[in-house]
C-alpha positions in Angstrom: -36.6 46.5 143.8 -33.8 46.7 146.4 -32.6 43.2 147.5 -32.0 43.4 151.2 -30.6 39.9 151.2 -27.8 41.2 148.9 -27.3 44.2 151.2 -26.9 42.0 154.2 -24.6 39.6 152.4 -22.4 42.4 151.0 -22.2 44.1 154.4 -22.1 41.2 156.9 -20.7 38.2 155.1 -18.6 39.0 152.1 -16.1 41.4 153.8 -15.2 38.6 156.3 -15.1 35.7 153.7 -18.3 34.2 155.1 -20.9 32.4 153.1 -24.5 31.6 153.8 -23.7 27.9 153.9 -20.7 28.6 156.2 -22.7 30.5 158.9 -25.4 27.8 158.7 -22.7 25.2 159.3 -21.7 27.1 162.5 -25.3 27.0 163.7 -25.4 23.3 162.9 -22.3 22.8 165.1 -23.9 25.0 167.8 -27.4 23.6 167.7 -27.0 20.1 166.3 -27.9 18.4 169.5 -31.6 17.8 170.1 -31.1 18.7 173.8 -30.6 22.4 172.8 -34.0 24.0 172.6 -33.0 27.1 170.6 -30.0 28.6 169.1 -29.2 31.5 166.7 -26.6 33.8 165.3 -27.2 37.6 165.1 -25.0 39.6 162.7 -25.2 43.4 162.9 -23.5 46.4 161.3 -24.5 49.9 162.4 -23.4 53.4 161.5 -24.6 56.5 163.3 -23.9 60.2 163.5 -25.0 63.2 165.6 -24.7 66.9 165.1 -25.4 69.4 167.9 -26.0 73.2 168.0 -25.5 75.4 171.1 -25.1 79.1 171.4 -25.8 79.7 167.7 -22.9 77.5 166.7 -22.6 73.8 165.6 -20.1 72.7 168.2 -20.3 69.0 168.3 -20.4 66.3 165.7 -19.9 62.5 166.1 -19.7 59.5 163.9 -19.4 55.9 164.8 -19.4 52.4 163.2 -20.0 49.2 165.1 -20.2 45.6 163.9 -20.2 42.2 165.4 -22.1 38.9 165.9 -23.8 37.3 168.9 -24.2 33.5 169.3 -26.8 32.0 171.6 -27.8 28.5 172.8 -30.8 27.9 175.0 -31.6 24.9 177.2 -34.8 25.3 179.2 -34.7 28.8 180.7 -30.8 28.9 180.7 -28.9 30.7 178.0 -25.3 30.6 177.0 -24.2 33.6 175.0 -21.1 34.9 173.4 -20.4 37.9 171.1 -17.5 39.3 169.1 -16.6 42.1 166.8 -14.4 39.6 164.9 -16.7 38.0 162.4 -14.2 35.7 160.8 -15.1 32.0 160.5 -12.3 31.1 163.0 -13.9 33.5 165.6 -17.4 32.1 165.0 -16.2 28.5 165.4 -14.3 29.4 168.6 -17.4 31.1 170.1 -19.6 28.2 169.1 -17.3 25.7 170.7 -17.4 27.7 174.0 -21.1 28.1 174.3 -22.3 24.7 173.1 -20.8 23.1 176.2 -24.1 23.8 178.0 -25.8 21.1 176.0 -25.8 17.5 177.1 -25.0 14.8 174.5 -27.9 13.9 172.3 -29.0 12.9 168.9 -27.5 14.9 166.0 -29.8 17.0 163.8 -29.0 19.0 160.7 -30.2 22.5 159.9 -30.9 23.1 156.2 -30.4 26.6 154.7 -33.5 28.5 153.5 -34.3 32.1 153.0 -37.3 33.4 154.8 -40.2 35.2 153.1 -40.4 37.6 156.0 -37.9 39.8 154.1 -41.0 40.9 152.1 -42.1 43.2 154.9 -41.9 46.8 153.9 -42.7 48.9 156.9 -39.8 51.2 155.9 -37.4 51.6 153.0 -33.8 50.4 153.2 -32.4 53.9 152.9 -29.1 55.2 154.4 -30.1 58.5 156.2 -26.5 59.5 156.6 -26.0 59.7 152.9 -29.3 61.6 152.3 -27.8 65.0 153.0 -24.3 66.3 152.9 -22.6 67.8 156.0 -23.2 71.4 154.8 -26.9 70.8 154.5 -27.0 69.3 158.0 -25.3 72.3 159.5 -27.6 74.6 157.5 -30.6 72.8 159.0 -29.4 73.3 162.6 -28.7 77.0 161.9 -32.2 77.3 160.6 -33.6 76.0 163.9 -31.6 78.7 165.8 -32.7 81.5 163.5 -36.4 80.5 163.5 -36.5 80.1 167.3 -34.9 83.5 168.0 -37.1 85.2 165.5 -40.3 83.6 166.9 -40.2 85.4 170.3 -37.8 88.0 171.7 -37.9 86.2 175.0 -35.9 83.2 173.6 -32.5 83.4 175.3 -31.0 80.0 174.4 -31.5 77.5 171.7 -30.0 74.0 171.5 -30.7 71.5 168.8 -29.5 68.2 167.5 -30.0 65.9 164.5 -29.0 62.3 164.3 -29.1 59.5 161.9 -28.5 55.8 161.9 -28.2 53.0 159.4 -28.3 49.4 160.6 -28.1 46.1 158.7 -28.8 42.8 160.5 -28.9 39.1 159.5 -30.4 36.5 161.8 -29.4 32.8 161.3 -32.3 30.9 162.8 -32.5 27.3 164.1 -35.1 26.5 161.4 -32.5 27.2 158.8 -33.8 30.6 157.9 -31.5 33.5 157.1 -33.5 36.7 157.8 -32.1 40.1 156.9 -33.3 43.6 157.6 -32.0 47.1 156.8 -33.1 49.7 159.4 -32.8 53.4 159.0 -33.5 56.0 161.7 -33.5 59.8 162.1 -34.3 62.1 164.9 -34.4 65.9 165.5 -34.5 67.6 168.9 -35.2 71.3 169.6 -35.0 72.9 173.1 -35.3 76.6 174.0 -35.0 78.7 177.1 -37.1 81.8 177.4 -36.8 84.5 180.0 -39.3 87.1 181.3 -38.9 89.4 184.3 -36.0 87.2 185.6 -37.9 84.0 185.3 -36.7 81.3 183.0 -38.6 78.3 181.5 -37.8 75.7 179.0 -39.7 74.0 176.1 -38.8 71.2 173.8 -40.0 69.4 170.7 -38.8 67.1 168.0 -39.5 64.0 166.1 -38.2 61.3 163.7 -38.8 57.9 162.4 -37.4 55.1 160.2 -36.6 57.2 157.1 -34.0 59.7 156.1 -33.2 63.4 156.8 -35.5 64.5 153.9 -38.4 64.1 156.3 -37.2 67.3 158.0 -38.6 69.8 155.5 -38.5 73.5 156.3 -42.2 73.3 157.3 -41.5 70.4 159.6 -38.5 72.1 161.2 -40.7 75.2 161.7 -43.4 73.2 163.4 -40.8 71.7 165.9 -39.5 75.2 166.7 -42.9 76.7 167.1 -43.9 73.9 169.5 -40.8 74.3 171.6 -41.2 78.1 171.9 -45.0 77.8 172.6 -44.4 75.3 175.4 -41.7 77.4 177.0 -43.8 80.6 176.9 -46.8 78.9 178.4 -44.6 77.7 181.3 -43.7 81.3 181.9 -47.3 81.9 182.9 -47.7 78.7 185.0 -48.6 78.7 188.6 -47.8 76.0 191.2 -49.8 72.8 190.7 -52.3 71.9 193.4 -51.8 68.8 195.5 -54.3 66.1 196.3 -56.5 63.4 194.7 -58.4 64.8 191.7 -59.7 64.1 188.2 -57.1 64.0 185.6 -57.3 64.2 181.8 -54.3 63.0 179.8 -53.8 64.5 176.4 -53.3 62.5 173.1 -50.0 61.3 171.8 -46.9 61.5 173.9 -48.8 61.2 177.3 -49.1 57.5 176.2 -45.7 57.2 177.7 -47.5 56.7 181.0 -49.4 53.8 179.5 -46.1 52.4 178.1 -44.4 52.5 181.5 -47.2 51.7 183.9 -49.0 49.1 181.8 -46.9 48.1 178.8 -43.9 46.7 180.7 -46.2 44.7 182.9 -47.5 42.9 179.7 -44.0 41.7 178.6 -43.7 37.9 178.6 -40.7 37.5 180.8 -42.2 39.4 183.8 -45.4 37.3 183.5 -43.6 33.9 183.1 -41.7 34.7 186.3 -44.8 35.9 188.1 -43.3 39.3 188.9 -45.8 41.4 186.9 -49.0 42.7 188.4 -50.7 41.2 185.4 -49.3 37.7 185.9 -51.9 34.9 185.8 -54.7 37.2 184.9 -55.3 36.2 181.2 -59.0 36.7 180.4 -59.7 38.9 183.4 -61.1 42.4 183.4 -57.9 44.4 184.1 -59.1 47.8 182.8 -62.2 49.8 182.1 -64.3 48.4 179.2 -63.4 51.6 177.3 -59.8 50.5 177.0 -58.3 48.6 174.2 -54.5 48.5 174.1 -52.3 47.2 171.3 -48.6 46.8 170.5 -48.1 47.2 166.8 -44.7 46.9 165.1 -46.0 47.2 161.6 -46.9 50.9 161.3 -45.1 52.4 158.3 -42.1 54.5 159.1 -42.7 54.7 162.9 -39.8 54.8 165.3 -40.8 51.6 167.1 -41.6 49.6 163.9 -39.6 46.7 162.6 -39.9 44.5 159.5 -38.8 41.6 161.7 -37.8 41.4 165.3 -34.3 40.5 166.5 -35.0 36.8 166.2 -36.1 37.1 162.6 -39.9 36.8 163.3 -42.3 39.2 161.5 -43.7 41.9 163.8 -47.4 42.0 164.3 -50.3 44.0 165.6 -50.8 42.3 169.0 -54.0 43.0 171.0 -52.9 43.1 174.6 -56.1 44.4 176.3 -59.5 44.4 174.5 -62.4 46.2 176.0 -60.7 46.0 179.4 -60.0 42.2 179.2 -56.4 41.0 179.2 -55.9 39.1 175.9 -52.2 38.6 175.5 -48.5 39.2 176.5 -45.6 40.3 174.3 -43.3 37.3 173.6 -39.9 36.3 172.4 -39.0 32.7 171.5 -37.7 31.7 175.0 -40.7 32.9 177.0 -43.2 31.8 174.4 -41.8 28.3 174.4 -41.8 28.1 178.2 -45.3 29.5 178.4 -46.5 27.3 175.5 -47.9 30.3 173.5 -47.0 31.7 170.0 -44.2 34.2 169.5 -45.5 37.7 168.9 -42.6 39.4 167.1 -41.4 41.3 170.2 -37.9 40.0 170.6 -35.6 43.0 170.8 -31.9 43.7 171.7 -29.9 46.9 171.8 -27.0 45.3 169.8 -25.3 42.1 168.8 -23.6 42.3 172.3 -26.9 41.9 174.1 -29.4 39.1 174.6 -32.9 39.5 173.1 -35.9 39.9 175.4 -39.6 40.7 175.1 -39.9 44.4 174.4 -42.5 46.8 173.1 -42.6 48.3 169.6 -45.4 50.9 169.2 -47.8 50.6 172.1 -51.0 52.6 172.3 -54.6 52.8 173.3 -57.2 52.8 170.6 -59.7 55.7 170.1 -63.0 55.8 171.8 -66.2 57.7 171.1 -65.9 60.9 173.2 -65.1 64.4 171.9 -61.9 65.7 173.5 -63.4 69.1 174.3 -66.3 67.3 176.1 -63.8 65.3 178.1 -62.0 68.5 179.4 -65.4 70.2 180.0 -66.5 67.3 182.2 -63.8 68.0 184.8 -65.1 69.7 187.9 -61.8 70.0 189.8 -58.7 68.6 188.3 -55.7 68.7 186.0 -55.3 68.5 182.2 -51.9 67.0 181.5 -50.8 67.7 177.9 -47.1 66.6 178.0 -44.9 64.6 180.2 -41.2 64.6 181.2 -39.6 61.8 183.1 -41.1 59.1 185.3 -40.6 55.8 187.2 -42.6 52.6 187.5 -42.4 49.5 189.6 -43.2 46.5 187.3 -44.2 44.3 190.2 -46.8 46.6 191.7 -47.5 48.8 188.7 -47.0 51.9 190.9 -45.7 55.0 189.0 -44.6 58.6 189.4 -44.6 60.9 186.4 -43.9 64.6 186.1 -45.9 66.7 183.6 -44.0 69.4 181.8 -47.2 71.0 180.3 -50.4 70.9 182.3 -53.4 73.0 183.2 -55.7 73.6 186.1 -59.3 72.9 185.3 -62.4 73.9 187.3 -66.0 73.4 186.4 -65.1 72.5 182.9 -62.9 75.5 182.2 -59.2 75.7 181.7 -58.0 78.3 184.3 -54.3 78.5 183.9 -51.1 76.5 183.2 -49.5 74.8 186.2 -45.9 73.7 186.9 -44.6 71.0 189.2 -47.5 68.6 188.7 -46.5 65.0 189.5 -49.0 62.1 188.9 -48.7 59.3 191.4 -50.6 56.0 191.2 -50.5 52.5 189.8 -51.2 51.3 186.3 -53.9 48.7 186.8 -55.9 51.0 189.1 -55.7 53.9 186.7 -56.8 51.7 183.8 -59.8 50.7 185.9 -60.7 54.3 186.5 -60.7 55.4 182.8 -64.2 56.9 182.4 -63.9 58.6 179.0 -61.8 57.9 175.9 -61.5 60.4 173.1 -61.8 59.9 169.4 -58.4 61.6 168.7 -55.8 58.8 168.8 -52.4 60.2 168.1 -48.9 58.7 168.2 -45.9 60.5 169.5 -43.7 62.5 167.1 -41.0 59.8 167.1 -38.7 60.4 170.0 -39.3 57.5 172.4 -36.5 55.4 173.9 -37.3 52.5 176.2 -34.9 51.1 178.8 -35.0 47.6 180.3 -32.2 45.6 182.0 -29.6 48.1 180.8 -30.7 48.0 177.1 -32.2 50.9 175.3 -34.3 50.5 172.1 -36.4 53.0 170.1 -40.2 52.7 170.7 -43.4 54.5 169.9 -46.2 55.4 172.3 -49.7 56.9 171.8 -53.2 57.3 173.0 -56.3 59.4 172.5 -57.4 62.0 175.2 -58.5 60.0 178.2 -60.2 60.9 181.5 -59.2 59.1 184.8 -61.6 59.4 187.7 -59.0 60.1 190.3 -55.2 60.2 190.5 -53.0 61.6 193.3 -51.4 64.8 192.1 -48.2 65.9 193.8 -47.8 69.7 193.8 -48.3 72.5 196.3 -51.1 72.2 198.9 -53.7 74.9 198.5 
């Protein structure tokens, strides 16, 4: 069995002449006053690479290494924070001395070293993706994408593709004396094509990834990504302008859950609710969605892009029920907001890197399956849109209002799919849409592993998902009939 404690120690402590007792002494110096509510140290080492193909040639490759430590002390809702890429004991002591000045004088306390059992979590293996294939094989994989796409359809004019891998080692030194390590792999593949017919050009894209190594990209998996990108682009060649107006909308399974993530998920993060800026603030126990809707945030799914063995404060991730049968059951919490709201932490503290403060963030957020057959859901539409895939979007956390563009959608009349449409934009607000969910499919799917979530300038990998769902009425921006 691989000892991730040893990996963390060999990567983050030993090269800088640090010891477990030494870093605990720094935390003692930082948090040894009872007037400090919370303090921690976050060590991180990350190594990443990216390879890109364009015009049938691998033109770009990049490789980066980053390392450092962040030190934090919290009093009430105020935080003092310092970070450094110098992880020597002298640098740690200097940073600790600067940030502990926020604390008032109080009684001394001593933090005792202990290793946390949370390291037993095994939601992914501590593999190094970058070492799983040599450079020649990575280039060969990208060339295969190009060859498959061009052979799939003669209308394919351009192919771009990329693969990327990351290897991250963290160690959290906690105020309860715990030293919590994690080793986090990540890979991702993206495929994009442009097709042309009669002077008209359209695009399609696909891809996936997760917390594993490059060996997940088997020839069959690569072929599936290519086929999906070409299929999407060719369908868009036949698309007509989307209608405009308020109409029934069916959202497909999987990636369309990004709308749920943006329009509902962010509003259920603890900081927005503690501050009263979320549309869901103060509504615990209320009916905030259709009784057909149960929404969870689950960081424990094996190998998923948004999963974590422990969050960035060293707390085990959980399967948190946020909305159950339409009733608001919980928010996602980090230690600061949980303490101030007097509720348990939920394993949702996340940060982009050692240079950033943690905050409540989503992991894998999705709606659970219902009882309806997806074909019956589409057949129930009298006049509306069936949105299968989404591109970009925007949401206002305070109001829940959103604007999302569909990059694959279909016109449906009297239960029949008539033709694909382009330019369909969905406009509404999350709570209202959740109230209008009238059918939920039995086909829950998670996205393929490409999600990235932004908040306060920080980006972290996430997962989204949902079954096919029907919404009674959403404003669709398109072209007036």
